[in-house]
C-alpha positions as a printed Julia matrix, in Angstrom:
319×3 Matrix{Float64}:
 205.02  201.89  74.36
 200.95  200.9   73.47
 200.21  197.65  71.04
 198.02  197.37  68.26
 195.82  195.62  70.91
 196.02  197.94  74.02
 195.24  200.61  71.43
 191.75  198.46  70.04
 190.85  198.25  73.57
 190.82  201.76  74.72
 188.54  202.89  71.61
 186.07  200.44  73.47
 184.37  198.0   71.21
 182.34  196.6   73.35
 180.37  199.56  72.32
 180.68  199.88  68.53
 177.35  197.78  68.34
 175.44  201.45  68.86
 176.88  202.64  65.39
 177.59  199.44  63.81
 173.94  198.35  63.52
 172.52  201.66  63.06
 174.73  202.06  59.85
 173.79  198.48  58.53
 170.23  198.83  59.3
 170.09  202.02  57.46
 172.14  200.67  54.01
 169.93  197.54  54.38
 166.68  199.75  54.59
 168.01  201.09  51.18
 168.13  197.79  49.93
 164.24  196.5   51.31
 162.38  199.83  50.38
 163.92  200.59  46.86
 164.87  197.27  45.22
 163.33  197.13  41.6
 162.94  201.25  41.29
 164.31  202.7   38.64
 167.9   204.61  39.13
 168.49  202.77  42.47
 171.53  200.57  42.85
 173.32  199.05  45.86
 176.42  200.31  46.64
 178.38  197.54  48.18
 180.94  200.45  48.6
 179.15  203.28  50.34
 177.93  200.39  53.05
 181.16  199.48  53.88
 182.18  203.0   53.75
 178.96  204.15  55.93
 180.09  201.5   58.21
 183.71  202.29  59.06
 183.0   206.46  59.01
 180.25  205.36  61.96
 182.84  203.4   63.8
 185.2   206.25  63.3
 182.9   208.85  64.63
 182.16  206.57  67.62
 185.48  205.91  68.46
 186.57  209.67  68.28
 183.5   210.32  70.65
 184.8   207.67  72.85
 188.01  208.82  73.13
 187.05  212.43  73.54
 184.68  211.52  76.36
 187.64  209.97  77.9
 190.05  212.91  77.8
 187.2   215.38  78.84
 187.0   213.27  82.0
 190.42  213.18  82.36
 190.82  216.55  82.17
 187.63  217.42  84.14
 188.91  214.99  87.38
 185.75  213.28  86.8
 187.8   210.39  86.05
 189.52  208.75  88.88
 191.48  205.37  90.06
 188.68  205.34  92.61
 185.56  204.92  90.22
 184.81  203.58  86.63
 187.21  206.14  85.57
 190.1   203.26  86.08
 189.76  201.68  83.03
 190.52  205.8   81.25
 193.89  205.2   79.54
 195.08  208.4   80.77
 193.49  208.04  84.53
 195.85  204.61  83.32
 199.06  205.91  82.96
 198.63  203.43  79.58
 198.81  206.4   77.04
 200.36  209.9   77.5
 198.59  213.31  76.97
 200.08  213.5   73.45
 199.17  209.72  72.69
 195.9   210.09  73.28
 195.7   213.75  71.11
 197.03  212.06  68.32
 195.08  208.95  68.37
 191.82  211.57  68.04
 193.16  213.09  65.51
 193.98  209.96  63.74
 190.62  208.71  64.15
 188.86  211.8   63.59
 190.65  211.97  60.08
 189.38  208.9   59.13
 185.4   209.87  59.65
 186.3   213.21  57.73
 187.64  211.48  55.29
 184.83  209.47  54.64
 182.17  212.12  54.89
 183.72  214.44  52.44
 183.73  211.75  50.1
 179.69  211.4   50.87
 179.86  215.12  50.81
 181.1   215.03  46.92
 179.23  212.06  46.04
 175.7   212.97  47.51
 176.01  216.59  47.69
 173.61  218.39  50.41
 171.27  215.41  50.71
 174.16  213.87  53.49
 175.73  217.79  54.34
 173.62  217.98  57.25
 173.68  214.76  58.76
 177.65  214.49  58.16
 177.42  218.65  60.01
 175.68  217.52  62.81
 177.33  214.43  63.48
 181.0   215.81  63.93
 179.42  218.92  66.11
 177.59  216.46  68.25
 180.54  213.93  68.88
 182.25  217.52  69.57
 179.73  218.53  72.04
 178.82  215.06  74.03
 181.58  215.75  76.67
 183.19  219.14  75.37
 182.68  222.36  76.92
 180.9   224.48  77.06
 177.98  222.35  75.82
 179.12  218.94  77.59
 175.83  217.79  76.99
 176.19  214.38  78.79
 176.52  216.4   82.09
 173.41  218.72  81.35
 171.47  215.91  81.51
 171.23  215.53  77.63
 173.41  212.78  76.62
 170.69  209.91  76.31
 168.98  212.56  73.86
 172.28  213.21  71.86
 172.82  209.66  71.36
 169.4   208.77  70.51
 169.96  211.86  67.97
 173.93  210.79  66.85
 173.27  207.0   67.18
 170.59  205.82  66.52
 168.36  208.56  63.92
 171.79  210.74  62.16
 173.65  207.28  61.22
 170.59  204.73  60.48
 169.54  208.03  58.31
 173.15  208.59  56.95
 173.79  204.96  55.42
 170.22  205.17  54.16
 170.66  208.06  52.29
 174.12  207.58  50.73
 172.86  204.65  49.19
 168.92  206.04  48.45
 169.78  209.56  48.02
 168.73  209.89  43.52
 165.71  208.05  44.8
 164.43  209.01  48.17
 161.34  210.96  49.12
 159.77  212.26  52.11
 157.83  209.25  52.46
 160.4   207.03  52.04
 162.9   208.77  54.7
 160.09  208.93  57.33
 160.05  204.8   57.47
 163.31  204.93  57.91
 163.36  207.01  60.82
 159.93  205.22  61.99
 162.54  202.07  62.0
 165.3   203.74  63.82
 163.5   205.31  66.66
 163.48  202.02  68.66
 167.11  201.02  68.27
 167.7   204.56  69.5
 165.85  203.62  72.73
 168.02  200.75  73.34
 171.2   202.83  72.7
 170.25  205.54  75.15
 170.19  202.92  77.63
 173.77  201.99  77.34
 174.75  205.42  78.24
 171.17  205.47  80.94
 173.27  202.28  82.53
 176.6   203.98  82.31
 175.28  206.91  84.0
 173.24  205.02  86.75
 176.47  203.1   87.65
 178.73  206.2   88.01
 175.65  208.18  89.92
 177.85  208.41  92.78
 181.36  209.87  91.28
 179.24  212.32  88.86
 177.19  213.6   92.16
 180.59  213.94  93.63
 181.9   216.33  91.23
 179.11  217.81  90.39
 177.63  216.25  87.02
 173.97  216.83  85.95
 173.25  213.63  84.24
 169.59  212.0   83.44
 170.14  209.75  86.45
 170.72  211.72  88.84
 168.47  214.32  87.47
 165.26  211.57  87.93
 166.6   211.67  91.72
 166.74  207.95  93.3
 168.4   205.43  92.09
 164.58  203.42  91.9
 163.46  206.74  89.51
 166.39  205.91  87.57
 165.97  202.17  87.54
 162.39  202.73  86.12
 162.9   205.08  83.26
 166.02  202.4   82.03
 162.61  200.03  82.06
 160.72  202.55  80.28
 163.36  203.02  77.36
 164.1   199.36  77.15
 160.56  198.18  76.91
 159.38  201.11  75.15
 162.06  200.42  72.17
 160.23  196.76  71.86
 156.65  198.53  72.4
 157.39  201.42  69.73
 158.91  199.3   67.2
 155.37  197.02  67.18
 153.49  200.12  66.75
 155.88  200.92  63.65
 155.51  197.92  61.66
 152.15  197.94  62.38
 151.42  201.61  61.35
 153.26  201.41  58.11
 151.69  198.28  57.07
 149.82  199.51  53.24
 151.84  202.18  53.12
 154.11  202.67  50.08
 157.11  202.09  51.97
 156.16  199.36  54.89
 158.28  198.26  57.89
 159.04  194.76  57.21
 157.2   192.33  59.81
 160.44  190.77  59.65
 162.03  193.33  61.58
 160.35  192.03  64.18
 162.67  189.22  64.94
 164.57  191.38  67.25
 161.87  190.94  70.14
 163.97  187.29  70.14
 166.43  189.2   72.04
 163.89  190.25  75.2
 165.76  187.66  77.48
 168.53  189.93  77.15
 166.4   192.6   78.06
 165.88  190.94  81.3
 169.43  190.24  82.12
 170.16  193.99  81.19
 167.39  195.03  82.95
 168.39  193.1   86.55
 172.02  194.56  86.11
 170.92  197.81  87.29
 169.85  196.9   90.66
 173.08  198.05  93.25
 175.18  198.68  90.07
 175.6   202.25  91.64
 177.52  200.55  94.66
 181.4   199.85  93.49
 181.73  197.08  95.27
 178.63  195.67  93.48
 179.32  192.96  91.02
 177.15  194.43  88.51
 179.54  197.64  88.77
 181.44  196.21  86.6
 179.02  194.22  83.63
 176.15  196.22  83.45
 177.02  198.46  80.97
 178.56  195.59  78.76
 175.18  193.89  79.62
 173.33  196.96  77.74
 175.78  196.9   75.35
 175.3   192.97  74.71
 171.3   193.71  74.44
 171.78  195.86  71.73
 174.12  193.98  69.85
 171.33  190.94  69.94
 167.95  193.52  69.19
 170.55  194.85  65.79
 171.69  191.24  64.9
 167.95  190.23  64.9
 166.81  193.64  63.34
 169.7   192.91  60.33
 168.79  189.19  59.75
 165.43  190.56  59.66
 165.92  193.0   56.83
 168.06  190.83  54.87
 165.05  187.95  54.57
 162.7   190.97  53.78
 165.36  192.13  51.47
 166.04  188.7   49.95
 161.95  187.85  49.53
 161.87  191.13  47.53
 164.5   189.93  45.11
 163.06  186.74  44.45
 159.37  187.57  44.45
């Protein structure tokens, strides 16, 4: 019988930085941009619930991914699917379905709470997020295997989770200008989140091609082009971040320069990108580590971004 520790591993917690940090960035962005404004009060409860909700919908998406990759025959013991709990036999089909329902119920309950409190302001994000979690690998959409996976995770994780966590804090005081600032702040991190999926799809090129799946890595053609695209995602994130900070200075809702602390994560970007070379070969030492390396990059980048926003918020409180 699976243990709690085993269930935790099945949820793929190493990937959670892709949901944790967009949520934290959204919450802290609300505090940084709106503190001192009449009608704004930061809610630790809403920050905690939005964080839990983002993790729950992320975990649900991971489980659905495992379920549909197993059902389609894409995940097998002779490829990266060997970590799939249904392929391993760690979980029975009934246990997997029950776990999906339980984790999804947490996300739905939190979504309904915010819908009741914040109204239509948050409703469209909840609706798109729910559909997106299903459509990632589930038919008839199966966006991941139509070359749209990177776009989907950029929207769902980088943008919607950041905006959603911002809205549940600032829904009474936000306006188009403040929402645009938060959207711009979310975009660099979105590129790094897309880079995690692209690393996964680059690693799985052989198995995906054999199964007839058309990921973006395969659509790009050669492994070299796939690696070049990965570089454009990662370094594009840092470049875009700098452009966003510079472009918003002087606006009513500027992106704090302190967020550029995230650039300190560049050494981990080099390490992650170096691990791509040869990682599509199952015998390569990078085969098992390339995705974790990109998730670790997101962890360091996101942590430093959150630190920068926290410093900016504290400066605002004492000034």
